[in-house]
KEKOL-444174 format. One record per residue (C-alpha): residue in three letters; x, y, z. Coordinates in Angstrom, 3 decimals. Example, Ala and Ser with C-alpha at 12.3 -4.5 7.8 and 13.67 -1.06 7.14 Angstrom:
% KEKOL-444174
+------+----------+----------+----------+
| resn |       c1 |       c2 |       c3 |
+------+----------+----------+----------+
|  ALA |   12.300 |   -4.500 |    7.800 |
|  SER |   13.670 |   -1.060 |    7.140 |
+------+----------+----------+----------+
This chain:
% KEKOL-444174
+------+----------+----------+----------+
| resn |       c1 |       c2 |       c3 |
+------+----------+----------+----------+
|  MET |  -18.438 |   33.948 |   76.341 |
|  GLY |  -21.081 |   35.920 |   78.136 |
|  ARG |  -18.759 |   38.587 |   79.534 |
|  GLU |  -20.125 |   42.119 |   79.616 |
|  TYR |  -18.419 |   45.138 |   78.070 |
|  CYS |  -15.836 |   46.698 |   80.385 |
|  ARG |  -14.920 |   50.327 |   79.820 |
|  THR |  -11.766 |   49.982 |   81.871 |
|  CYS |  -10.548 |   47.091 |   79.709 |
|  GLU |  -11.190 |   49.096 |   76.568 |
|  ALA |   -9.495 |   52.214 |   77.956 |
|  LEU |   -6.449 |   50.227 |   79.094 |
|  LYS |   -6.222 |   48.499 |   75.708 |
|  GLU |   -6.315 |   51.842 |   73.936 |
|  PHE |   -3.719 |   53.300 |   76.301 |
|  TYR |   -1.430 |   50.308 |   75.755 |
|  TRP |   -1.722 |   50.551 |   71.959 |
|  LEU |   -0.876 |   54.262 |   72.090 |
|  LYS |    2.225 |   53.570 |   74.197 |
|  LEU |    3.251 |   50.637 |   71.999 |
|  ASN |    2.883 |   52.656 |   68.810 |
|  ARG |    4.919 |   55.476 |   70.344 |
|  PHE |    7.659 |   52.991 |   71.213 |
|  LEU |    7.633 |   51.447 |   67.745 |
|  LEU |    7.906 |   54.861 |   66.095 |
|  ALA |   10.741 |   55.839 |   68.419 |
|  ALA |   12.569 |   52.562 |   67.765 |
|  ARG |   12.182 |   53.056 |   64.046 |
|  SER |   13.544 |   56.600 |   64.189 |
|  SER |   16.493 |   55.560 |   66.353 |
|  SER |   17.498 |   52.698 |   64.092 |
|  GLY |   18.658 |   55.005 |   61.335 |
|  TRP |   16.092 |   53.560 |   58.949 |
|  GLY |   15.046 |   56.560 |   56.959 |
|  GLN |   16.663 |   59.939 |   57.162 |
|  ARG |   14.937 |   61.840 |   59.927 |
|  ARG |   16.304 |   64.935 |   61.565 |
|  TYR |   15.217 |   63.915 |   65.048 |
|  ARG |   16.546 |   60.698 |   66.464 |
|  VAL |   15.625 |   59.239 |   69.817 |
|  GLY |   18.514 |   58.527 |   72.172 |
|  ASP |   19.012 |   55.201 |   73.906 |
|  ASP |   17.907 |   56.524 |   77.296 |
|  GLU |   14.746 |   58.066 |   75.866 |
|  LEU |   13.986 |   54.905 |   73.894 |
|  GLN |   14.375 |   52.816 |   77.060 |
|  ALA |   12.022 |   55.147 |   78.958 |
|  ILE |    9.400 |   54.885 |   76.201 |
|  LYS |    9.773 |   51.092 |   76.195 |
|  ASP |    9.326 |   51.006 |   79.974 |
|  GLU |    6.149 |   53.114 |   79.670 |
|  SER |    4.680 |   50.665 |   77.180 |
|  LEU |    5.538 |   47.714 |   79.415 |
|  VAL |    3.920 |   49.408 |   82.424 |
|  ALA |    0.779 |   49.981 |   80.340 |
|  LEU |    0.768 |   46.299 |   79.320 |
|  ARG |    1.187 |   45.154 |   82.925 |
|  GLU |   -1.743 |   47.311 |   84.028 |
|  LEU |   -3.882 |   45.934 |   81.202 |
|  MET |   -2.984 |   42.353 |   82.132 |
|  ARG |   -3.580 |   42.976 |   85.847 |
|  HIS |   -7.031 |   44.395 |   85.173 |
|  ALA |   -7.895 |   41.737 |   82.588 |
|  LYS |   -7.045 |   38.959 |   85.051 |
|  ALA |   -9.415 |   40.445 |   87.604 |
|  CYS |  -12.060 |   41.292 |   85.018 |
|  TYR |  -12.058 |   37.802 |   83.490 |
|  GLY |  -11.860 |   36.173 |   86.920 |
|  LEU |   -8.410 |   34.689 |   86.388 |
|  ALA |   -6.720 |   36.325 |   89.373 |
|  ARG |   -6.267 |   34.059 |   92.354 |
|  ASP |   -6.860 |   35.236 |   95.870 |
|  GLU |   -3.327 |   35.321 |   97.305 |
|  ALA |   -4.581 |   35.613 |  100.909 |
|  ALA |   -6.196 |   32.158 |  100.866 |
+------+----------+----------+----------+
């Protein structure tokens, strides 16, 4: 593939991985696996999960446009 480097793609990928890792750590701490003093509540865990999903949606939206996969809905 002859696609050029896209800084926005790379930044969105990095942002998504940060949000995903935060969610995974929060899920692990809330599951009771390991004895940690701080546990994430269900509401906070859901908010962190939603943040990671928003980051993924933004990455996918940009990637579709960047790779030319997005269709013109006005046509």
